[in-house]
C-alpha positions, 0 to 999 in steps of 0.5 A, a space after each residue: 639500858 634495860 628494856 623495862 626502863 626504856 618502856 617507862 621512859 617512852 611512856 613518860 615522854 609520850 604523856 608529856 608530849 600529849 600534855 604539851 599538845 593539849 595545852 597548845 591546842 587549848 591556847 590556840 582555841 582560847 580566843 573563840 567562843 568554843 574555847 571559853 568552854 573547852 580551855 578549862 577542861 583541856 588545861 585540867 586534862 593536860 595537868 592530869 597527864 603531866 601528873 601521871 607522867 611524873 608518877 610513872 617516871 618516879 614510881 615506875 608503874 601507872 596507878 591502877 584500880 584494885 578490885 
């Protein structure tokens, strides 16, 4: 396995893991008053992480802004 492919796999895995933890925490706080405010933002953040991980896994590079 090439070293670049290993790092890409690791980045993708870490992003999926962060997204899963974020979703778990969002559902854990979902029943509280604070959860009413935080859950939509946490779910949107997790979806964003999943989409970024999928793009890194497919394209092999993260999207960057171009000046």
